C-alpha positions as CSV (number, residue, x, y, z in Angstrom):
1,X,0.0,0.0,0.0
2,X,1.4,3.4,-0.9
3,X,-0.2,6.6,0.2
4,X,0.7,10.3,0.3
5,X,-0.8,13.4,1.6
6,X,1.1,16.3,0.0
7,X,-0.1,18.8,2.5
8,X,1.3,16.9,5.5
9,X,5.1,17.1,5.1
10,X,4.8,14.6,2.2
11,X,4.3,11.5,4.4
12,X,4.6,8.3,2.4
13,X,3.7,4.9,3.7
14,X,4.8,1.7,2.0
15,X,3.5,-1.7,3.0
16,X,4.6,-4.9,1.3
17,X,4.3,-4.2,-2.5
18,X,4.1,-7.9,-3.3
19,X,0.9,-8.2,-1.2
20,X,-0.4,-4.9,-2.6
21,X,-0.1,-6.1,-6.2
22,X,-1.5,-9.5,-5.3
23,X,-4.5,-8.0,-3.7
24,X,-4.9,-4.9,-5.8
25,X,-8.4,-3.5,-6.3
26,X,-10.0,-0.2,-6.9
27,X,-7.8,2.8,-6.2
28,X,-9.0,6.1,-4.7
29,X,-8.1,9.6,-5.5
30,X,-9.5,12.6,-3.7
31,X,-10.7,15.7,-5.6
32,X,-7.3,17.4,-5.4
33,X,-5.5,14.1,-6.3
34,X,-3.6,14.3,-3.1
35,X,-4.4,10.9,-1.9
36,X,-3.8,7.4,-3.4
37,X,-4.4,4.1,-1.8
38,X,-5.2,0.5,-2.5
39,X,-8.8,0.0,-1.3
40,X,-7.9,-3.3,0.4
41,X,-5.6,-1.6,2.8
42,X,-6.7,2.0,3.6
43,X,-8.2,2.8,7.0
44,X,-11.2,5.0,7.4
45,X,-8.9,8.0,8.2
46,X,-6.8,7.4,5.1
47,X,-9.8,6.7,2.8
48,X,-11.1,10.2,3.8
49,X,-7.8,11.7,2.7
50,X,-6.1,12.4,6.0
51,X,-2.4,11.8,6.6
52,X,-1.4,8.4,7.8
53,X,-0.4,7.8,11.4
54,X,1.1,4.7,13.0
55,X,-2.4,3.5,14.0
56,X,-3.2,3.3,10.3
57,X,-0.3,0.9,9.6
58,X,-1.8,-1.6,12.1
59,X,-5.3,-1.1,10.7
60,X,-3.9,-1.8,7.2
61,X,-2.1,-5.0,8.3
62,X,-5.3,-6.1,10.0
63,X,-7.3,-5.5,6.7
64,X,-4.6,-7.5,4.9
65,X,-5.2,-10.4,7.3
66,X,-9.0,-10.1,6.6
67,X,-8.3,-10.1,2.9
68,X,-6.2,-13.2,3.2
69,X,-9.1,-14.8,5.1
70,X,-11.6,-14.3,2.3
71,X,-13.5,-11.5,0.6
72,X,-13.1,-8.1,2.1
73,X,-16.3,-7.0,3.9
74,X,-16.4,-3.6,2.2
75,X,-18.3,-2.4,-0.8
76,X,-15.5,-1.8,-3.4
77,X,-17.9,-0.2,-5.9
78,X,-18.7,2.9,-3.9
79,X,-16.1,5.0,-2.1
80,X,-18.7,6.6,0.2
81,X,-20.2,3.3,1.3
82,X,-16.7,1.8,1.6
83,X,-15.6,4.7,3.9
84,X,-18.7,4.2,6.0
85,X,-18.1,0.5,6.3
86,X,-14.5,1.0,7.3
87,X,-15.3,3.5,10.0
88,X,-17.9,1.1,11.4
89,X,-15.5,-1.8,11.2
90,X,-12.8,0.0,13.1
91,X,-15.4,0.7,15.8
92,X,-17.0,-2.8,15.9
93,X,-15.1,-5.4,13.8
94,X,-16.4,-8.5,15.7
95,X,-19.4,-8.8,13.3
96,X,-17.1,-9.9,10.5
97,X,-15.9,-13.4,10.1
98,X,-12.2,-14.0,10.6
99,X,-10.0,-17.0,9.7
100,X,-9.1,-18.6,13.1
101,X,-5.5,-19.3,12.0
102,X,-4.9,-15.6,11.7
103,X,-6.4,-14.6,15.1
104,X,-3.1,-14.7,17.0
105,X,-1.5,-12.3,14.6
106,X,-4.5,-9.9,14.7
107,X,-4.5,-10.1,18.5
108,X,-0.8,-9.4,18.7
109,X,-1.1,-6.4,16.4
110,X,-4.0,-4.9,18.4
111,X,-2.2,-5.5,21.7
112,X,1.1,-4.1,20.4
113,X,-0.2,-0.6,19.6
114,X,-3.1,-0.5,22.1
115,X,-5.7,0.3,19.5
116,X,-8.5,-1.1,21.7
117,X,-8.8,-0.1,25.3
118,X,-10.3,-3.3,26.5
119,X,-8.3,-6.2,25.0
120,X,-10.3,-8.9,27.0
121,X,-13.5,-7.6,25.5
122,X,-12.0,-8.1,22.0
123,X,-10.9,-11.6,23.0
124,X,-14.4,-12.4,24.1
125,X,-15.9,-11.0,20.9
126,X,-13.5,-13.1,18.8
127,X,-14.4,-16.2,20.8
128,X,-18.1,-15.7,20.3
129,X,-17.7,-14.8,16.6
130,X,-15.8,-18.0,16.0
131,X,-17.0,-20.4,18.6
132,X,-14.9,-23.4,17.4
133,X,-11.6,-21.5,18.0
134,X,-10.1,-21.7,21.5
135,X,-6.4,-20.8,21.9
136,X,-5.9,-23.3,24.7
137,X,-6.9,-26.4,22.7
138,X,-6.8,-25.4,19.0
139,X,-3.6,-25.8,16.9
140,X,-3.0,-22.8,14.6
141,X,-0.7,-22.5,11.7
142,X,0.7,-19.3,13.0
143,X,2.2,-18.9,16.4
144,X,2.7,-15.5,17.8
145,X,4.9,-14.5,20.7
146,X,4.8,-11.0,22.3
147,X,7.8,-10.2,24.4
148,X,7.7,-8.0,27.5
149,X,9.0,-5.0,25.5
150,X,6.0,-5.4,23.1
151,X,7.8,-6.8,20.1
152,X,5.9,-9.4,18.1
153,X,7.4,-12.6,16.6
154,X,5.4,-14.9,14.3
155,X,6.6,-18.5,13.8
């Protein structure tokens, strides 16, 4: 994902170009052509044309995990409805299905940056959304370790 807001000290964010080209979809331009993004990655803030912040990097990686899990839950045919859906998703994402093997990575990303104030509530929401997944007795393909300093390692 590449984006730039030319009014904000020319911030540029680059996230795995291989994944971007693999998952490429509709691209967005605002009326002044100051903003470009791959729709699969942009957060609600970035889709509305605001400058990216570290929070948006994590949201974009989370969307990447969703895309790898299956079809994106956003309407790609309408920028307005896509933006509305993204903002709703960032507020309450637990209504969307998520591949259980990617849950540990998503949890580690969320915990790493403190996006959500109540991590246990998110854990409960994920457990109720995917009732067959239990970290204690379900083998996953991805194993995530979070060290005390907050760094994330995926095996």
